[in-house]
mmCIF file of the protein (N, C-alpha, C, O) and its ligand, coordinates in Angstrom:
data_MODEL
# 
_entry.id   MODEL 
# 
loop_
_entity.id 
_entity.type 
_entity.pdbx_number_of_molecules 
1 polymer     1 
2 non-polymer 1 
# 
_entity_poly.entity_id                      1 
_entity_poly.type                           'polypeptide(L)' 
_entity_poly.nstd_linkage                   no 
_entity_poly.nstd_monomer                   no 
_entity_poly.pdbx_seq_one_letter_code       MPSYDYRCRKCGQQFTTREKIAEHNAGAATCPQCKSQEVERVMSSFYAKTPRKS 
_entity_poly.pdbx_seq_one_letter_code_can   MPSYDYRCRKCGQQFTTREKIAEHNAGAATCPQCKSQEVERVMSSFYAKTPRKS 
_entity_poly.pdbx_strand_id                 A 
# 
loop_
_entity_poly_seq.entity_id 
_entity_poly_seq.num 
_entity_poly_seq.mon_id 
_entity_poly_seq.hetero 
1 1  MET n 
1 2  PRO n 
1 3  SER n 
1 4  TYR n 
1 5  ASP n 
1 6  TYR n 
1 7  ARG n 
1 8  CYS n 
1 9  ARG n 
1 10 LYS n 
1 11 CYS n 
1 12 GLY n 
1 13 GLN n 
1 14 GLN n 
1 15 PHE n 
1 16 THR n 
1 17 THR n 
1 18 ARG n 
1 19 GLU n 
1 20 LYS n 
1 21 ILE n 
1 22 ALA n 
1 23 GLU n 
1 24 HIS n 
1 25 ASN n 
1 26 ALA n 
1 27 GLY n 
1 28 ALA n 
1 29 ALA n 
1 30 THR n 
1 31 CYS n 
1 32 PRO n 
1 33 GLN n 
1 34 CYS n 
1 35 LYS n 
1 36 SER n 
1 37 GLN n 
1 38 GLU n 
1 39 VAL n 
1 40 GLU n 
1 41 ARG n 
1 42 VAL n 
1 43 MET n 
1 44 SER n 
1 45 SER n 
1 46 PHE n 
1 47 TYR n 
1 48 ALA n 
1 49 LYS n 
1 50 THR n 
1 51 PRO n 
1 52 ARG n 
1 53 LYS n 
1 54 SER n 
# 
loop_
_struct_asym.id 
_struct_asym.entity_id 
A 1 
B 2 
# 
loop_
_chem_comp.id 
_chem_comp.type 
_chem_comp.mon_nstd_flag 
ALA 'L-peptide linking' y 
ARG 'L-peptide linking' y 
ASN 'L-peptide linking' y 
ASP 'L-peptide linking' y 
CYS 'L-peptide linking' y 
GLN 'L-peptide linking' y 
GLU 'L-peptide linking' y 
GLY 'peptide linking'   y 
HIS 'L-peptide linking' y 
ILE 'L-peptide linking' y 
LYS 'L-peptide linking' y 
MET 'L-peptide linking' y 
PHE 'L-peptide linking' y 
PRO 'L-peptide linking' y 
SER 'L-peptide linking' y 
THR 'L-peptide linking' y 
TYR 'L-peptide linking' y 
VAL 'L-peptide linking' y 
ZN  non-polymer         . 
# 
_pdbx_entity_nonpoly.entity_id   2 
_pdbx_entity_nonpoly.name        ? 
_pdbx_entity_nonpoly.comp_id     ZN 
# 
_pdbx_nonpoly_scheme.asym_id         B 
_pdbx_nonpoly_scheme.entity_id       2 
_pdbx_nonpoly_scheme.mon_id          ZN 
_pdbx_nonpoly_scheme.ndb_seq_num     1 
_pdbx_nonpoly_scheme.pdb_seq_num     101 
_pdbx_nonpoly_scheme.auth_seq_num    101 
_pdbx_nonpoly_scheme.pdb_mon_id      ZN 
_pdbx_nonpoly_scheme.auth_mon_id     ZN 
_pdbx_nonpoly_scheme.pdb_strand_id   A 
_pdbx_nonpoly_scheme.pdb_ins_code    . 
# 
loop_
_atom_site.group_PDB 
_atom_site.id 
_atom_site.type_symbol 
_atom_site.label_atom_id 
_atom_site.label_alt_id 
_atom_site.label_comp_id 
_atom_site.label_asym_id 
_atom_site.label_entity_id 
_atom_site.label_seq_id 
_atom_site.pdbx_PDB_ins_code 
_atom_site.Cartn_x 
_atom_site.Cartn_y 
_atom_site.Cartn_z 
_atom_site.occupancy 
_atom_site.B_iso_or_equiv 
_atom_site.pdbx_formal_charge 
_atom_site.auth_seq_id 
_atom_site.auth_comp_id 
_atom_site.auth_asym_id 
_atom_site.auth_atom_id 
_atom_site.pdbx_PDB_model_num 
ATOM   1   N  N  . MET A 1 1  ? -44.017 8.711   31.462 1.00 0.00 ? 1   MET A N  1 
ATOM   2   C  CA . MET A 1 1  ? -44.016 7.238   31.524 1.00 0.00 ? 1   MET A CA 1 
ATOM   3   C  C  . MET A 1 1  ? -42.646 6.730   31.059 1.00 0.00 ? 1   MET A C  1 
ATOM   4   O  O  . MET A 1 1  ? -42.224 6.999   29.935 1.00 0.00 ? 1   MET A O  1 
ATOM   5   N  N  . PRO A 1 2  ? -41.979 6.014   31.915 1.00 0.00 ? 2   PRO A N  1 
ATOM   6   C  CA . PRO A 1 2  ? -40.630 5.550   31.546 1.00 0.00 ? 2   PRO A CA 1 
ATOM   7   C  C  . PRO A 1 2  ? -40.683 4.433   30.518 1.00 0.00 ? 2   PRO A C  1 
ATOM   8   O  O  . PRO A 1 2  ? -41.681 3.724   30.389 1.00 0.00 ? 2   PRO A O  1 
ATOM   9   N  N  . SER A 1 3  ? -39.595 4.300   29.800 1.00 0.00 ? 3   SER A N  1 
ATOM   10  C  CA . SER A 1 3  ? -39.500 3.207   28.848 1.00 0.00 ? 3   SER A CA 1 
ATOM   11  C  C  . SER A 1 3  ? -38.479 2.198   29.348 1.00 0.00 ? 3   SER A C  1 
ATOM   12  O  O  . SER A 1 3  ? -37.530 2.546   30.051 1.00 0.00 ? 3   SER A O  1 
ATOM   13  N  N  . TYR A 1 4  ? -38.689 0.950   28.973 1.00 0.00 ? 4   TYR A N  1 
ATOM   14  C  CA . TYR A 1 4  ? -37.809 -0.107  29.420 1.00 0.00 ? 4   TYR A CA 1 
ATOM   15  C  C  . TYR A 1 4  ? -37.288 -0.904  28.235 1.00 0.00 ? 4   TYR A C  1 
ATOM   16  O  O  . TYR A 1 4  ? -37.996 -1.150  27.259 1.00 0.00 ? 4   TYR A O  1 
ATOM   17  N  N  . ASP A 1 5  ? -36.046 -1.292  28.353 1.00 0.00 ? 5   ASP A N  1 
ATOM   18  C  CA . ASP A 1 5  ? -35.455 -2.115  27.303 1.00 0.00 ? 5   ASP A CA 1 
ATOM   19  C  C  . ASP A 1 5  ? -35.459 -3.567  27.759 1.00 0.00 ? 5   ASP A C  1 
ATOM   20  O  O  . ASP A 1 5  ? -35.122 -3.878  28.902 1.00 0.00 ? 5   ASP A O  1 
ATOM   21  N  N  . TYR A 1 6  ? -35.844 -4.439  26.850 1.00 0.00 ? 6   TYR A N  1 
ATOM   22  C  CA . TYR A 1 6  ? -35.890 -5.857  27.169 1.00 0.00 ? 6   TYR A CA 1 
ATOM   23  C  C  . TYR A 1 6  ? -35.195 -6.663  26.083 1.00 0.00 ? 6   TYR A C  1 
ATOM   24  O  O  . TYR A 1 6  ? -35.030 -6.216  24.948 1.00 0.00 ? 6   TYR A O  1 
ATOM   25  N  N  . ARG A 1 7  ? -34.797 -7.858  26.472 1.00 0.00 ? 7   ARG A N  1 
ATOM   26  C  CA . ARG A 1 7  ? -34.291 -8.793  25.469 1.00 0.00 ? 7   ARG A CA 1 
ATOM   27  C  C  . ARG A 1 7  ? -34.987 -10.128 25.691 1.00 0.00 ? 7   ARG A C  1 
ATOM   28  O  O  . ARG A 1 7  ? -35.084 -10.623 26.814 1.00 0.00 ? 7   ARG A O  1 
ATOM   29  N  N  . CYS A 1 8  ? -35.466 -10.693 24.598 1.00 0.00 ? 8   CYS A N  1 
ATOM   30  C  CA . CYS A 1 8  ? -36.183 -11.961 24.684 1.00 0.00 ? 8   CYS A CA 1 
ATOM   31  C  C  . CYS A 1 8  ? -35.190 -13.102 24.850 1.00 0.00 ? 8   CYS A C  1 
ATOM   32  O  O  . CYS A 1 8  ? -34.180 -13.163 24.149 1.00 0.00 ? 8   CYS A O  1 
ATOM   33  N  N  . ARG A 1 9  ? -35.480 -13.997 25.774 1.00 0.00 ? 9   ARG A N  1 
ATOM   34  C  CA . ARG A 1 9  ? -34.582 -15.131 26.005 1.00 0.00 ? 9   ARG A CA 1 
ATOM   35  C  C  . ARG A 1 9  ? -34.793 -16.229 24.978 1.00 0.00 ? 9   ARG A C  1 
ATOM   36  O  O  . ARG A 1 9  ? -33.941 -17.103 24.815 1.00 0.00 ? 9   ARG A O  1 
ATOM   37  N  N  . LYS A 1 10 ? -35.897 -16.190 24.300 1.00 0.00 ? 10  LYS A N  1 
ATOM   38  C  CA . LYS A 1 10 ? -36.196 -17.254 23.339 1.00 0.00 ? 10  LYS A CA 1 
ATOM   39  C  C  . LYS A 1 10 ? -35.638 -16.954 21.958 1.00 0.00 ? 10  LYS A C  1 
ATOM   40  O  O  . LYS A 1 10 ? -34.966 -17.787 21.349 1.00 0.00 ? 10  LYS A O  1 
ATOM   41  N  N  . CYS A 1 11 ? -35.928 -15.740 21.468 1.00 0.00 ? 11  CYS A N  1 
ATOM   42  C  CA . CYS A 1 11 ? -35.522 -15.441 20.099 1.00 0.00 ? 11  CYS A CA 1 
ATOM   43  C  C  . CYS A 1 11 ? -34.443 -14.362 20.042 1.00 0.00 ? 11  CYS A C  1 
ATOM   44  O  O  . CYS A 1 11 ? -33.907 -14.073 18.973 1.00 0.00 ? 11  CYS A O  1 
ATOM   45  N  N  . GLY A 1 12 ? -34.126 -13.770 21.187 1.00 0.00 ? 12  GLY A N  1 
ATOM   46  C  CA . GLY A 1 12 ? -33.057 -12.790 21.218 1.00 0.00 ? 12  GLY A CA 1 
ATOM   47  C  C  . GLY A 1 12 ? -33.467 -11.412 20.767 1.00 0.00 ? 12  GLY A C  1 
ATOM   48  O  O  . GLY A 1 12 ? -32.630 -10.515 20.669 1.00 0.00 ? 12  GLY A O  1 
ATOM   49  N  N  . GLN A 1 13 ? -34.736 -11.231 20.493 1.00 0.00 ? 13  GLN A N  1 
ATOM   50  C  CA . GLN A 1 13 ? -35.233 -9.946  20.043 1.00 0.00 ? 13  GLN A CA 1 
ATOM   51  C  C  . GLN A 1 13 ? -35.086 -8.904  21.146 1.00 0.00 ? 13  GLN A C  1 
ATOM   52  O  O  . GLN A 1 13 ? -35.452 -9.147  22.296 1.00 0.00 ? 13  GLN A O  1 
ATOM   53  N  N  . GLN A 1 14 ? -34.554 -7.755  20.788 1.00 0.00 ? 14  GLN A N  1 
ATOM   54  C  CA . GLN A 1 14 ? -34.491 -6.664  21.744 1.00 0.00 ? 14  GLN A CA 1 
ATOM   55  C  C  . GLN A 1 14 ? -35.556 -5.654  21.399 1.00 0.00 ? 14  GLN A C  1 
ATOM   56  O  O  . GLN A 1 14 ? -35.769 -5.327  20.231 1.00 0.00 ? 14  GLN A O  1 
ATOM   57  N  N  . PHE A 1 15 ? -36.221 -5.162  22.422 1.00 0.00 ? 15  PHE A N  1 
ATOM   58  C  CA . PHE A 1 15 ? -37.289 -4.210  22.166 1.00 0.00 ? 15  PHE A CA 1 
ATOM   59  C  C  . PHE A 1 15 ? -37.431 -3.272  23.348 1.00 0.00 ? 15  PHE A C  1 
ATOM   60  O  O  . PHE A 1 15 ? -37.004 -3.561  24.466 1.00 0.00 ? 15  PHE A O  1 
ATOM   61  N  N  . THR A 1 16 ? -38.040 -2.150  23.061 1.00 0.00 ? 16  THR A N  1 
ATOM   62  C  CA . THR A 1 16 ? -38.287 -1.147  24.092 1.00 0.00 ? 16  THR A CA 1 
ATOM   63  C  C  . THR A 1 16 ? -39.783 -0.987  24.252 1.00 0.00 ? 16  THR A C  1 
ATOM   64  O  O  . THR A 1 16 ? -40.526 -0.896  23.274 1.00 0.00 ? 16  THR A O  1 
ATOM   65  N  N  . THR A 1 17 ? -40.204 -0.955  25.486 1.00 0.00 ? 17  THR A N  1 
ATOM   66  C  CA . THR A 1 17 ? -41.626 -0.796  25.735 1.00 0.00 ? 17  THR A CA 1 
ATOM   67  C  C  . THR A 1 17 ? -41.854 0.294   26.766 1.00 0.00 ? 17  THR A C  1 
ATOM   68  O  O  . THR A 1 17 ? -41.052 0.493   27.679 1.00 0.00 ? 17  THR A O  1 
ATOM   69  N  N  . ARG A 1 18 ? -42.936 0.976   26.602 1.00 0.00 ? 18  ARG A N  1 
ATOM   70  C  CA . ARG A 1 18 ? -43.324 1.959   27.614 1.00 0.00 ? 18  ARG A CA 1 
ATOM   71  C  C  . ARG A 1 18 ? -44.478 1.384   28.408 1.00 0.00 ? 18  ARG A C  1 
ATOM   72  O  O  . ARG A 1 18 ? -45.473 0.924   27.847 1.00 0.00 ? 18  ARG A O  1 
ATOM   73  N  N  . GLU A 1 19 ? -44.331 1.417   29.698 1.00 0.00 ? 19  GLU A N  1 
ATOM   74  C  CA . GLU A 1 19 ? -45.377 0.841   30.524 1.00 0.00 ? 19  GLU A CA 1 
ATOM   75  C  C  . GLU A 1 19 ? -45.423 1.555   31.854 1.00 0.00 ? 19  GLU A C  1 
ATOM   76  O  O  . GLU A 1 19 ? -44.449 2.164   32.296 1.00 0.00 ? 19  GLU A O  1 
ATOM   77  N  N  . LYS A 1 20 ? -46.547 1.467   32.461 1.00 0.00 ? 20  LYS A N  1 
ATOM   78  C  CA . LYS A 1 20 ? -46.695 2.057   33.785 1.00 0.00 ? 20  LYS A CA 1 
ATOM   79  C  C  . LYS A 1 20 ? -45.932 1.206   34.796 1.00 0.00 ? 20  LYS A C  1 
ATOM   80  O  O  . LYS A 1 20 ? -45.652 0.029   34.567 1.00 0.00 ? 20  LYS A O  1 
ATOM   81  N  N  . ILE A 1 21 ? -45.609 1.832   35.909 1.00 0.00 ? 21  ILE A N  1 
ATOM   82  C  CA . ILE A 1 21 ? -44.856 1.122   36.937 1.00 0.00 ? 21  ILE A CA 1 
ATOM   83  C  C  . ILE A 1 21 ? -45.611 -0.132  37.384 1.00 0.00 ? 21  ILE A C  1 
ATOM   84  O  O  . ILE A 1 21 ? -45.011 -1.188  37.582 1.00 0.00 ? 21  ILE A O  1 
ATOM   85  N  N  . ALA A 1 22 ? -46.911 -0.006  37.538 1.00 0.00 ? 22  ALA A N  1 
ATOM   86  C  CA . ALA A 1 22 ? -47.712 -1.140  37.976 1.00 0.00 ? 22  ALA A CA 1 
ATOM   87  C  C  . ALA A 1 22 ? -47.631 -2.286  36.973 1.00 0.00 ? 22  ALA A C  1 
ATOM   88  O  O  . ALA A 1 22 ? -47.527 -3.453  37.352 1.00 0.00 ? 22  ALA A O  1 
ATOM   89  N  N  . GLU A 1 23 ? -47.679 -1.939  35.697 1.00 0.00 ? 23  GLU A N  1 
ATOM   90  C  CA . GLU A 1 23 ? -47.590 -2.961  34.662 1.00 0.00 ? 23  GLU A CA 1 
ATOM   91  C  C  . GLU A 1 23 ? -46.208 -3.589  34.650 1.00 0.00 ? 23  GLU A C  1 
ATOM   92  O  O  . GLU A 1 23 ? -46.053 -4.794  34.449 1.00 0.00 ? 23  GLU A O  1 
ATOM   93  N  N  . HIS A 1 24 ? -45.207 -2.747  34.869 1.00 0.00 ? 24  HIS A N  1 
ATOM   94  C  CA . HIS A 1 24 ? -43.836 -3.247  34.879 1.00 0.00 ? 24  HIS A CA 1 
ATOM   95  C  C  . HIS A 1 24 ? -43.644 -4.246  36.008 1.00 0.00 ? 24  HIS A C  1 
ATOM   96  O  O  . HIS A 1 24 ? -43.044 -5.305  35.821 1.00 0.00 ? 24  HIS A O  1 
ATOM   97  N  N  . ASN A 1 25 ? -44.154 -3.901  37.173 1.00 0.00 ? 25  ASN A N  1 
ATOM   98  C  CA . ASN A 1 25 ? -44.024 -4.781  38.326 1.00 0.00 ? 25  ASN A CA 1 
ATOM   99  C  C  . ASN A 1 25 ? -44.805 -6.073  38.142 1.00 0.00 ? 25  ASN A C  1 
ATOM   100 O  O  . ASN A 1 25 ? -44.472 -7.100  38.733 1.00 0.00 ? 25  ASN A O  1 
ATOM   101 N  N  . ALA A 1 26 ? -45.825 -6.017  37.335 1.00 0.00 ? 26  ALA A N  1 
ATOM   102 C  CA . ALA A 1 26 ? -46.642 -7.193  37.087 1.00 0.00 ? 26  ALA A CA 1 
ATOM   103 C  C  . ALA A 1 26 ? -46.010 -8.105  36.041 1.00 0.00 ? 26  ALA A C  1 
ATOM   104 O  O  . ALA A 1 26 ? -46.511 -9.198  35.778 1.00 0.00 ? 26  ALA A O  1 
ATOM   105 N  N  . GLY A 1 27 ? -44.922 -7.660  35.453 1.00 0.00 ? 27  GLY A N  1 
ATOM   106 C  CA . GLY A 1 27 ? -44.246 -8.473  34.453 1.00 0.00 ? 27  GLY A CA 1 
ATOM   107 C  C  . GLY A 1 27 ? -45.057 -8.603  33.191 1.00 0.00 ? 27  GLY A C  1 
ATOM   108 O  O  . GLY A 1 27 ? -45.224 -9.702  32.663 1.00 0.00 ? 27  GLY A O  1 
ATOM   109 N  N  . ALA A 1 28 ? -45.566 -7.481  32.700 1.00 0.00 ? 28  ALA A N  1 
ATOM   110 C  CA . ALA A 1 28 ? -46.464 -7.510  31.555 1.00 0.00 ? 28  ALA A CA 1 
ATOM   111 C  C  . ALA A 1 28 ? -45.712 -7.488  30.230 1.00 0.00 ? 28  ALA A C  1 
ATOM   112 O  O  . ALA A 1 28 ? -46.327 -7.548  29.165 1.00 0.00 ? 28  ALA A O  1 
ATOM   113 N  N  . ALA A 1 29 ? -44.394 -7.402  30.290 1.00 0.00 ? 29  ALA A N  1 
ATOM   114 C  CA . ALA A 1 29 ? -43.632 -7.298  29.047 1.00 0.00 ? 29  ALA A CA 1 
ATOM   115 C  C  . ALA A 1 29 ? -43.733 -8.584  28.240 1.00 0.00 ? 29  ALA A C  1 
ATOM   116 O  O  . ALA A 1 29 ? -43.607 -9.686  28.775 1.00 0.00 ? 29  ALA A O  1 
ATOM   117 N  N  . THR A 1 30 ? -43.961 -8.420  26.952 1.00 0.00 ? 30  THR A N  1 
ATOM   118 C  CA . THR A 1 30 ? -44.067 -9.565  26.052 1.00 0.00 ? 30  THR A CA 1 
ATOM   119 C  C  . THR A 1 30 ? -43.262 -9.293  24.795 1.00 0.00 ? 30  THR A C  1 
ATOM   120 O  O  . THR A 1 30 ? -43.303 -8.188  24.253 1.00 0.00 ? 30  THR A O  1 
ATOM   121 N  N  . CYS A 1 31 ? -42.543 -10.275 24.340 1.00 0.00 ? 31  CYS A N  1 
ATOM   122 C  CA . CYS A 1 31 ? -41.765 -10.128 23.126 1.00 0.00 ? 31  CYS A CA 1 
ATOM   123 C  C  . CYS A 1 31 ? -42.699 -9.863  21.941 1.00 0.00 ? 31  CYS A C  1 
ATOM   124 O  O  . CYS A 1 31 ? -43.645 -10.621 21.726 1.00 0.00 ? 31  CYS A O  1 
ATOM   125 N  N  . PRO A 1 32 ? -42.452 -8.814  21.182 1.00 0.00 ? 32  PRO A N  1 
ATOM   126 C  CA . PRO A 1 32 ? -43.316 -8.481  20.046 1.00 0.00 ? 32  PRO A CA 1 
ATOM   127 C  C  . PRO A 1 32 ? -43.132 -9.442  18.880 1.00 0.00 ? 32  PRO A C  1 
ATOM   128 O  O  . PRO A 1 32 ? -43.950 -9.466  17.960 1.00 0.00 ? 32  PRO A O  1 
ATOM   129 N  N  . GLN A 1 33 ? -42.086 -10.218 18.911 1.00 0.00 ? 33  GLN A N  1 
ATOM   130 C  CA . GLN A 1 33 ? -41.793 -11.093 17.780 1.00 0.00 ? 33  GLN A CA 1 
ATOM   131 C  C  . GLN A 1 33 ? -42.369 -12.494 17.974 1.00 0.00 ? 33  GLN A C  1 
ATOM   132 O  O  . GLN A 1 33 ? -43.038 -13.027 17.090 1.00 0.00 ? 33  GLN A O  1 
ATOM   133 N  N  . CYS A 1 34 ? -42.101 -13.088 19.148 1.00 0.00 ? 34  CYS A N  1 
ATOM   134 C  CA . CYS A 1 34 ? -42.560 -14.464 19.362 1.00 0.00 ? 34  CYS A CA 1 
ATOM   135 C  C  . CYS A 1 34 ? -43.591 -14.557 20.479 1.00 0.00 ? 34  CYS A C  1 
ATOM   136 O  O  . CYS A 1 34 ? -44.038 -15.646 20.839 1.00 0.00 ? 34  CYS A O  1 
ATOM   137 N  N  . LYS A 1 35 ? -43.956 -13.413 21.018 1.00 0.00 ? 35  LYS A N  1 
ATOM   138 C  CA . LYS A 1 35 ? -45.002 -13.330 22.043 1.00 0.00 ? 35  LYS A CA 1 
ATOM   139 C  C  . LYS A 1 35 ? -44.617 -14.030 23.342 1.00 0.00 ? 35  LYS A C  1 
ATOM   140 O  O  . LYS A 1 35 ? -45.469 -14.296 24.189 1.00 0.00 ? 35  LYS A O  1 
ATOM   141 N  N  . SER A 1 36 ? -43.343 -14.321 23.488 1.00 0.00 ? 36  SER A N  1 
ATOM   142 C  CA . SER A 1 36 ? -42.898 -14.959 24.721 1.00 0.00 ? 36  SER A CA 1 
ATOM   143 C  C  . SER A 1 36 ? -42.821 -13.946 25.846 1.00 0.00 ? 36  SER A C  1 
ATOM   144 O  O  . SER A 1 36 ? -42.515 -12.775 25.625 1.00 0.00 ? 36  SER A O  1 
ATOM   145 N  N  . GLN A 1 37 ? -43.097 -14.401 27.034 1.00 0.00 ? 37  GLN A N  1 
ATOM   146 C  CA . GLN A 1 37 ? -42.941 -13.531 28.198 1.00 0.00 ? 37  GLN A CA 1 
ATOM   147 C  C  . GLN A 1 37 ? -41.634 -13.814 28.920 1.00 0.00 ? 37  GLN A C  1 
ATOM   148 O  O  . GLN A 1 37 ? -41.375 -13.275 29.996 1.00 0.00 ? 37  GLN A O  1 
ATOM   149 N  N  . GLU A 1 38 ? -40.821 -14.657 28.322 1.00 0.00 ? 38  GLU A N  1 
ATOM   150 C  CA . GLU A 1 38 ? -39.512 -14.936 28.904 1.00 0.00 ? 38  GLU A CA 1 
ATOM   151 C  C  . GLU A 1 38 ? -38.528 -13.867 28.453 1.00 0.00 ? 38  GLU A C  1 
ATOM   152 O  O  . GLU A 1 38 ? -37.622 -14.121 27.660 1.00 0.00 ? 38  GLU A O  1 
ATOM   153 N  N  . VAL A 1 39 ? -38.727 -12.693 28.970 1.00 0.00 ? 39  VAL A N  1 
ATOM   154 C  CA . VAL A 1 39 ? -37.875 -11.573 28.596 1.00 0.00 ? 39  VAL A CA 1 
ATOM   155 C  C  . VAL A 1 39 ? -37.126 -11.084 29.826 1.00 0.00 ? 39  VAL A C  1 
ATOM   156 O  O  . VAL A 1 39 ? -37.597 -11.211 30.956 1.00 0.00 ? 39  VAL A O  1 
ATOM   157 N  N  . GLU A 1 40 ? -35.972 -10.531 29.584 1.00 0.00 ? 40  GLU A N  1 
ATOM   158 C  CA . GLU A 1 40 ? -35.199 -9.995  30.693 1.00 0.00 ? 40  GLU A CA 1 
ATOM   159 C  C  . GLU A 1 40 ? -34.930 -8.521  30.466 1.00 0.00 ? 40  GLU A C  1 
ATOM   160 O  O  . GLU A 1 40 ? -34.797 -8.050  29.337 1.00 0.00 ? 40  GLU A O  1 
ATOM   161 N  N  . ARG A 1 41 ? -34.856 -7.828  31.554 1.00 0.00 ? 41  ARG A N  1 
ATOM   162 C  CA . ARG A 1 41 ? -34.638 -6.386  31.501 1.00 0.00 ? 41  ARG A CA 1 
ATOM   163 C  C  . ARG A 1 41 ? -33.204 -6.110  31.076 1.00 0.00 ? 41  ARG A C  1 
ATOM   164 O  O  . ARG A 1 41 ? -32.264 -6.750  31.546 1.00 0.00 ? 41  ARG A O  1 
ATOM   165 N  N  . VAL A 1 42 ? -33.059 -5.157  30.188 1.00 0.00 ? 42  VAL A N  1 
ATOM   166 C  CA . VAL A 1 42 ? -31.735 -4.717  29.778 1.00 0.00 ? 42  VAL A CA 1 
ATOM   167 C  C  . VAL A 1 42 ? -31.521 -3.313  30.321 1.00 0.00 ? 42  VAL A C  1 
ATOM   168 O  O  . VAL A 1 42 ? -32.243 -2.381  29.969 1.00 0.00 ? 42  VAL A O  1 
ATOM   169 N  N  . MET A 1 43 ? -30.539 -3.177  31.164 1.00 0.00 ? 43  MET A N  1 
ATOM   170 C  CA . MET A 1 43 ? -30.276 -1.880  31.753 1.00 0.00 ? 43  MET A CA 1 
ATOM   171 C  C  . MET A 1 43 ? -29.696 -0.939  30.703 1.00 0.00 ? 43  MET A C  1 
ATOM   172 O  O  . MET A 1 43 ? -28.881 -1.334  29.868 1.00 0.00 ? 43  MET A O  1 
ATOM   173 N  N  . SER A 1 44 ? -30.132 0.302   30.767 1.00 0.00 ? 44  SER A N  1 
ATOM   174 C  CA . SER A 1 44 ? -29.667 1.268   29.773 1.00 0.00 ? 44  SER A CA 1 
ATOM   175 C  C  . SER A 1 44 ? -28.166 1.490   29.884 1.00 0.00 ? 44  SER A C  1 
ATOM   176 O  O  . SER A 1 44 ? -27.511 1.863   28.911 1.00 0.00 ? 44  SER A O  1 
ATOM   177 N  N  . SER A 1 45 ? -27.626 1.259   31.079 1.00 0.00 ? 45  SER A N  1 
ATOM   178 C  CA . SER A 1 45 ? -26.194 1.456   31.268 1.00 0.00 ? 45  SER A CA 1 
ATOM   179 C  C  . SER A 1 45 ? -25.400 0.410   30.500 1.00 0.00 ? 45  SER A C  1 
ATOM   180 O  O  . SER A 1 45 ? -24.213 0.579   30.218 1.00 0.00 ? 45  SER A O  1 
ATOM   181 N  N  . PHE A 1 46 ? -26.088 -0.669  30.172 1.00 0.00 ? 46  PHE A N  1 
ATOM   182 C  CA . PHE A 1 46 ? -25.437 -1.730  29.391 1.00 0.00 ? 46  PHE A CA 1 
ATOM   183 C  C  . PHE A 1 46 ? -24.946 -1.183  28.056 1.00 0.00 ? 46  PHE A C  1 
ATOM   184 O  O  . PHE A 1 46 ? -23.847 -1.496  27.599 1.00 0.00 ? 46  PHE A O  1 
ATOM   185 N  N  . TYR A 1 47 ? -25.790 -0.359  27.447 1.00 0.00 ? 47  TYR A N  1 
ATOM   186 C  CA . TYR A 1 47 ? -25.437 0.209   26.163 1.00 0.00 ? 47  TYR A CA 1 
ATOM   187 C  C  . TYR A 1 47 ? -24.308 1.228   26.324 1.00 0.00 ? 47  TYR A C  1 
ATOM   188 O  O  . TYR A 1 47 ? -23.436 1.360   25.465 1.00 0.00 ? 47  TYR A O  1 
ATOM   189 N  N  . ALA A 1 48 ? -24.348 1.939   27.442 1.00 0.00 ? 48  ALA A N  1 
ATOM   190 C  CA . ALA A 1 48 ? -23.360 2.991   27.661 1.00 0.00 ? 48  ALA A CA 1 
ATOM   191 C  C  . ALA A 1 48 ? -21.964 2.373   27.814 1.00 0.00 ? 48  ALA A C  1 
ATOM   192 O  O  . ALA A 1 48 ? -20.958 2.969   27.431 1.00 0.00 ? 48  ALA A O  1 
ATOM   193 N  N  . LYS A 1 49 ? -21.933 1.159   28.384 1.00 0.00 ? 49  LYS A N  1 
ATOM   194 C  CA . LYS A 1 49 ? -20.646 0.521   28.616 1.00 0.00 ? 49  LYS A CA 1 
ATOM   195 C  C  . LYS A 1 49 ? -20.140 -0.224  27.383 1.00 0.00 ? 49  LYS A C  1 
ATOM   196 O  O  . LYS A 1 49 ? -18.961 -0.560  27.268 1.00 0.00 ? 49  LYS A O  1 
ATOM   197 N  N  . THR A 1 50 ? -21.074 -0.466  26.469 1.00 0.00 ? 50  THR A N  1 
ATOM   198 C  CA . THR A 1 50 ? -20.685 -1.210  25.274 1.00 0.00 ? 50  THR A CA 1 
ATOM   199 C  C  . THR A 1 50 ? -19.898 -0.314  24.321 1.00 0.00 ? 50  THR A C  1 
ATOM   200 O  O  . THR A 1 50 ? -20.412 0.703   23.856 1.00 0.00 ? 50  THR A O  1 
ATOM   201 N  N  . PRO A 1 51 ? -18.670 -0.684  24.035 1.00 0.00 ? 51  PRO A N  1 
ATOM   202 C  CA . PRO A 1 51 ? -17.850 0.132   23.127 1.00 0.00 ? 51  PRO A CA 1 
ATOM   203 C  C  . PRO A 1 51 ? -18.379 0.055   21.698 1.00 0.00 ? 51  PRO A C  1 
ATOM   204 O  O  . PRO A 1 51 ? -18.754 -1.007  21.201 1.00 0.00 ? 51  PRO A O  1 
ATOM   205 N  N  . ARG A 1 52 ? -18.394 1.182   21.080 1.00 0.00 ? 52  ARG A N  1 
ATOM   206 C  CA . ARG A 1 52 ? -18.875 1.225   19.711 1.00 0.00 ? 52  ARG A CA 1 
ATOM   207 C  C  . ARG A 1 52 ? -17.695 1.120   18.751 1.00 0.00 ? 52  ARG A C  1 
ATOM   208 O  O  . ARG A 1 52 ? -16.764 1.924   18.795 1.00 0.00 ? 52  ARG A O  1 
ATOM   209 N  N  . LYS A 1 53 ? -17.754 0.137   17.904 1.00 0.00 ? 53  LYS A N  1 
ATOM   210 C  CA . LYS A 1 53 ? -16.710 -0.013  16.910 1.00 0.00 ? 53  LYS A CA 1 
ATOM   211 C  C  . LYS A 1 53 ? -17.247 0.422   15.548 1.00 0.00 ? 53  LYS A C  1 
ATOM   212 O  O  . LYS A 1 53 ? -18.222 -0.139  15.049 1.00 0.00 ? 53  LYS A O  1 
ATOM   213 N  N  . SER A 1 54 ? -16.634 1.378   14.980 1.00 0.00 ? 54  SER A N  1 
ATOM   214 C  CA . SER A 1 54 ? -17.105 1.908   13.705 1.00 0.00 ? 54  SER A CA 1 
ATOM   215 C  C  . SER A 1 54 ? -16.544 1.095   12.547 1.00 0.00 ? 54  SER A C  1 
ATOM   216 O  O  . SER A 1 54 ? -16.832 1.393   11.388 1.00 0.00 ? 54  SER A O  1 
HETATM 217 ZN ZN . ZN  B 2 .  ? -39.015 -13.497 21.368 1.00 0.00 2 101 ZN  A ZN 1 
# 
């Protein structure tokens, strides 16, 4: 079961959820912090491109 990264548009919370493809297509993702469904998918490549500053 794949995992997906999301970011909440309301509170900015980032979270990872595991869901079935059917659930993913149904837009079942919900922010665990504010329960908003206004979340956007964060591509994993986003993190790969983000430079890490120590
Ligand atoms: Zn939220």
